[in-house]
N, C-alpha and C positions, 0 to 999 in steps of 0.2 A: 238564630246562633247555628241552625239548619243549613240555614241557606249556607252560612259563610262557609260549611263544614263540606255540604255538597259541591260552592264554587272549585274551593280546595282541590276538592273527588274528583273535579272533571277536567283543572287544568292537570292535575297532577297525569292522567290517565292519559292527555294531551301530548306531554311534553312525551309519558312513555315512548306512544306512539311515531310521537318526530324521530326518537334517540334511536329508538328500533327500523324504522323506516329507512332511515340514513344508515345503519349497520348495513342494512342487507343491497343497499341502489347506488350508494357513493364509492364504494369499488365494484372496475367491473373488471370481465377475466381480458382485459386487455393485453394478453399471450397474443404473442405473433402465431397464430395459427396455420398448423402443419397441414401440408397438402402431398409434399416430395420429400422424404427422407433421405439426409446424403449416401448413401451407399458407400462403408466403412470400408481405403483402400486398406490393400490388402499388404502387410507389415513384417517382414524379417524378423522374428521374436528374438531368436537366439543370440543375430545378428547385433541386432540395435543391442539390446542386452549390455551386450559384453563392452559397446563403444561408449556405452553410458559408466557404464562400471570403470573403464579406463579413463575417459573425463572426474572423474569420482578423485579419482587416486592420485591428480594432480593437485599439491596444496596453493589455490592461489587464494591466499590468503591475505586481508585488506588490516593493518593495523593501525589502531590512530596514531602512534609515533610514528612517523613514516622513515627513522630507518633501521623500520624493525622488515621494509619492502624486499621480499624475496624474488627480484627480476628474472633468474630462471624458470620459474616457477610459470610463470606467465612466456618468455620465452618458450620453453615448453609446450602450453597448449594449446600456441599456437602453430606449433609443430601437429602437435596431437590432432587437430580441426583439418591440416594438409591432408595428415596420413587418413583419415576415416572417412572426410569426404571429399573426394575426389574429383567427378562433376563438379562438384559450388566448384573448387580452384579454377577448374578449367573452365567454363560458364561465366559466372561471376569478376567481373572489379571485387580489387580488393585493394583498399585504402589501410595500412597502418598508422593511427593517428596516435600521436601523441607514446610512440616507443613501445604500448602494450593493447591500445584501447584498436579493434576491430569494425570498419566498414565495406559489410561486400553491398554489391549492383548487379541486379541482375536488371540487363536495357530492356523495357518496352517501344511494340513499334509504336506506339501512339504518342506522341510527344503535344497532343492538344488534353492526356489524360494526365492531372495529377501522381506523382508514384505513391507506392504505402509504405510506412516504414513502420518495422515489424524490431522489437526491441526487447534484451536480454543485458544479466550481467555475470563475468566470470569472476565476479572476486567473493569471497567465502568470508566470514566473522570466522576470529582465531577458535578456534578452543579450550577452553579454562582448563587451567593444571588442577585447578582444585576439584573440578567433577570428570577428568579425561578415566578416572577406574572405571564411572558411574555405565559409560557408553558397553551393550552387548554385544556390542561390535564393533569393531578400531575406528575412529570418524572419517580416517583416508581411503581405511580397505575398498570400500565400493565389490561391500560382500551383496551378493543376490542371494537370502537366505528366506526358505519359506514363501514365494511371494510378495518378499518385501525388499526394497533398495536402499540401502542403506551408506549412510557420509554426508560432509557437509556438501553442501549442496543442492542433496536432491529434491529439495521444495526449495531453496533462497540460492539461485537461482540457475546454476547450472539443467536445472527440466528445462527454461525455458530455451535458454544453448541448441542444447542439446536436441530438445525437439524438434525447432526451426532450423536445423541443420537436417534434418531426417528429413523433414518432409518438403524440404526445397532439392539435396538429393535425390527424394524417389521423383516430383515432379520434371526435374531437369532428368532422368534417365526416358522417363514416359514420353520424352519429348516438347513439353513446353516449347511455347511462341508467346513468350505475354504480350497483350498491349501494353498495359498498364508495368511502369518497372516496378521490383518491387526491391527496398532496401532491410539489407540487416543492420542494427547498430548491438555492438556487443562491448558494454566501458565493464574498468579494469577497476575501479573504485569507489562505485555504488557506495558499497558500507562506512565509507568515510566522508558521500557527499558528492563525486559524482565531478568536481571542481577539473580533475585533471585527464577525466575518459571523457563521459557522456554532454560536457560543457565546452573539450575542444572538439569530440563529433558537429556538435550543435552550431558552434561558431567556423571550422570548416565548411559546410555545408550551407548557413547561410552567405558565406564567401561565392556558393556559387548560385546565390538569388535560387536553392530550392524551399520551394511549399506544397505540401503534405497533402492527400485530401486526407489523412488523419496516419494516427499514428495510436501502435499499442503495443505497451509493453506490463510488466508484470504487476502484482496489486488486490487485484479480483480474484477473488476462486469460488468454490463449490459449495455454499455452508452449508451444515448439517444441523439442526439442533441446534443453532447459534440466534436467529431470531425471534424474539419473544412471540409463542400463540402459533409458530408457522413450522408446522411438520415437515412438509414438502422442502428437499433440499432445492437454496437459492445460491440459482447462479448470478454475484453482483459485480456491478459491473464502476469501474471507476470512474467517476465525471470529474470528478477533480480531487483532490491533495492536499491538507492541511499544512500549515509551513510550518516552520519554530523560527524560535530565536532563543538565545542565552543568558540573560542579564547579571553578571554578576556584582555581587553586594560586598559594600568595604566600607568598612569604619576601620580611621584612626585613634589611637590615644596613645599617653605617657606608660610608659612601664613600666616595671619595677617586682617588686617582690611581694606577694598575693599575701604574705600576714601584715598588709597597710593596703589596703585597696581603695578607687574609690567609689563615689553612688553608684557607679555605672561601668565595667569595664568594658571595651570593647567588642569584647564574646556576646556581654549581657544585650548592650543596643542594637548588634545583629541580630538577636535572637529576639528581642523585643518587635523587630522590620520583620523577622522571619513569621510571626504569628499574625501580623498586620497581615500578611503580603494571603495566608490561609486563608486570614479573616475576609478580604474581599474578590471570589470569582467569580469571572467573567459574567456575562450575562447569556440565557441560554436562544436558542435559538432552531427550532425546529423543521425546517422549509429540507432538510438532506433526508430525517425519517419521516418524515412526511413523505417527499417525495416517493423513498423504496415503498413506502408502506401504499403506494395509489397506486403501484405496480402490482401488490403480493396481497392488500388488505383483504381482498376478497376469498382468497384457502386461509384464512388464518381464523381461529377460535373466537365464537364469540365476546369473550372476556377482553379478549384484544383490538375486534374487530370495530368493536360501540363505543369505548373511548377515542380512537384512531379518528372512527367519524364523524367523531363526535367535540373536538378540540376546542369550539367554542364556548365549550360548555367546563371540560373534563382536562383541558393545555395544564392548568395545574398539580393535578393530579398526575397526569400521567411525566411530568419534570422532576416531581419528586419522588417517582419510582424509578424513572432513566437516569435520574442525578446521584442515584441509593445505589447503581452498579459502575462502577470503573467503566467497563467500555463501553457502557453506554452513555454513560456520562462524556465520555468522550469522544460521544458522536455531534450533540449538541453545543457543547461550550468552546472555545479556548480554554486548556486545563495550564493546569500550574501544579508544575512539580519540582519540588527543593532536594533537590538530589546530592553539591558535593561541600561540605565544611571546615573549614582550618581557621585556627584559635591558635594557644602559644604550644611552643612545640616543649615545651615542662608541665608538670604541673601547679608546681608554688611559682610560678612565673607567668604575668599581668600578661598578656598580650599587645602591641604594636596595630599589632594591623589583625582583624575578622575580616573574614571572605565567606561567603558564599555561592553556591551557584545556584539557582535556579529558573528550570527549561520549561516555556512553554513552546504547546504546536496550537498554531494558529490555524483557528477557523473564518474560511474563507467570509468576509466580511472585515474581519479583525486587522491591524496590519502591524507590522513590526515596530512602526512610531506612536501607533493609538496602545501596544501591549505597555509600551516606558510609559506612557504617559500615564496608565491605570496603576502603574505601578507604583511610580514616583508622585502621586495624588493617592494612595493609599497606605506610605510608609510614610509620607508628610514630617520630615528632618534629614533635613538641614546637613546631620553629623554622618549621613546614610548617601554612600557617594554609588549610582546607577550605571554601571554597563554595560553597553549592550554588545554582543559579539556572536558571530556563526550562524549569521540569521537568514533565514530565506523565506520571501513572503508565501502566502497562502497561493495556490494556484488560479488562473481562473476556468469558471466551470463548462464546460463542454456539451453541447446540445443532446439530448436523446433521440430529433430530430432525422439526426446526418445518416448519411453513407454509411461512414463507420460504426455508426453505433448498432445502425439496425440490422448490419450485414453482420453485424457480433453477435445478435442476440438471433436471432434466425439461423443461425450457423451450430450456436449453442441448441436450438431449438429440436433444427433438423435433425441433427447426433443423436439426441437425447430430449425425449415431447416431454419425459418425466420429472423435467426442469421448469421450474418456475424460474424469468427473468428480469433481474430490478437496476436501477442504478443510485451506487451508494458512493457515500466520500471516504477515501480513502485516511484514512490517521496517519499511519505514518509517510516515508517520502519518498519518491521512485527516483528512477534517473530522467522519466520519463517531463517534470514539471522542467528540465530542461529544456525543449522545444516545442513550449510555445508559440515561439517566432518566428515558426514555420510550420504549423500549420493549429486550426483554432478546433479542431477536433483531435483532441489527445484521451485516449482510455486507459483502462488498465485493468487486465482480468487473460488469467490463464486456468483453465480445465483442470485442473484440480480441486476434491474433494477434500473439503477437511472438519474437524468439530473440533471441540472445547479440547478436547485433550490434546488431539492433537498436533493443535496450533501451538503448544507450550512445544512444540520441536524448535519454530521461528525461533535459530540464534542459542537453543538449548540442547539439552542431551538428547540422543540417538534420535540424530533427524534420521528423517526416512521417508521414502513413498513408497505406496504399492504399483505392484510392475503393470497391473491394472491402470496407477490413473495417470504411469509415464503412458504407455501405449495410448490413452485416455486423449496423451495432451499430442502426439504424434498426429493423432486425428483432426485433431480440433485444428491445429494450424496448416496442416497438408490443405483442411480446408479453407484455411478462411486466405493461403498464399494464392491457391490455385483460383478462389472466382474473384479476389481485388485484380489478379491478373486479368484474370479474362476482360476484367473493364466495365 
């Protein structure tokens, strides 16, 4: 018995040794080693803030109901850009795509270099009437108060448009002579899917057979206190994004008075189907979160580092922990969200039709078809009609070894050596997804720091950005455009 106990103790010690050894050696400090920091460009702070404030004041709102589209606001925004950035409009060519989206081109001298494409979108989401009174500053005031810029678009995504235009205006004023052609693409309907804006820009470029060295859009940010076990700020670069599909579940049945109901009403059958859908989650896939932690695991605490370095043993535990948090659960599987329900118009009328909408955010590896098949199998009821609509496949995954990714990573680090950099999967959708036919190297990042509390301002109440962050975004885009243009 003593020998057995001794053997078990030795095995346990060996196992512990292996676990701790891997925890301390599995993650290497593979951050770009900064030898030459970038010198910040001089920015005329007051003028820059006034221009950004003016941009926020123009209510370029995207509505799901396209009859509410205000063309005058987008025409006004086009005029604002012409007035605010005269050098760009003198030196770069401008194509207005589908009336409202904009494509700028600053031609390079070396046609052997593939051009670079930088993106943003001009449209913003509406302000809910029910929450309008909760705004501390009016949502389209563009006010600058105590070092903070207020209003719709300050985060999502006039910040990219403004910072990119500021960077190019400065570079042209400094006499830039680009070797590589630089394009800016600003869509007008990203918040409603980008089919009239970014997609039309991509189609326009495809007709010219243009291929880009890399594409950079919004989507990644500098995170603070948002990754488990990491206290340092981390710049996360989106290398892929989830797709989406809505499934409409419909049940038809005979109507009638509620005093004489059948055993199962249309609403009851639909309710059973919804329970089955929620009870059949998609399989987990840890590859994206693993990729993120491979870059920053060395900087995590031991409680995080040990299981992440030993997923061969702790994978079920890590998965369960992540699945208990909605934000992290969404990063490791296709998500399921029942969002809309419709039944009878009156409490004492049996519904002739009951309907539910289920929204899925599709992890790369799954498809619209595989999601539909999964749900059809889970419901397993011919009385429930299943119809897919408003679908977009998950994006391909771009390399972290490309010139584009490495330029982004190096620029971030050279501007701020205290930042860690890692790739990640974007859980929402961006206009960048429309450009995979034009480049294999599509990335998402803007130099803005967000915390769990400030993340809530995306599409929410009191959207705002610090003056410091806006100036930092200009510095980043200035450095990126300058380096890319130099070839």
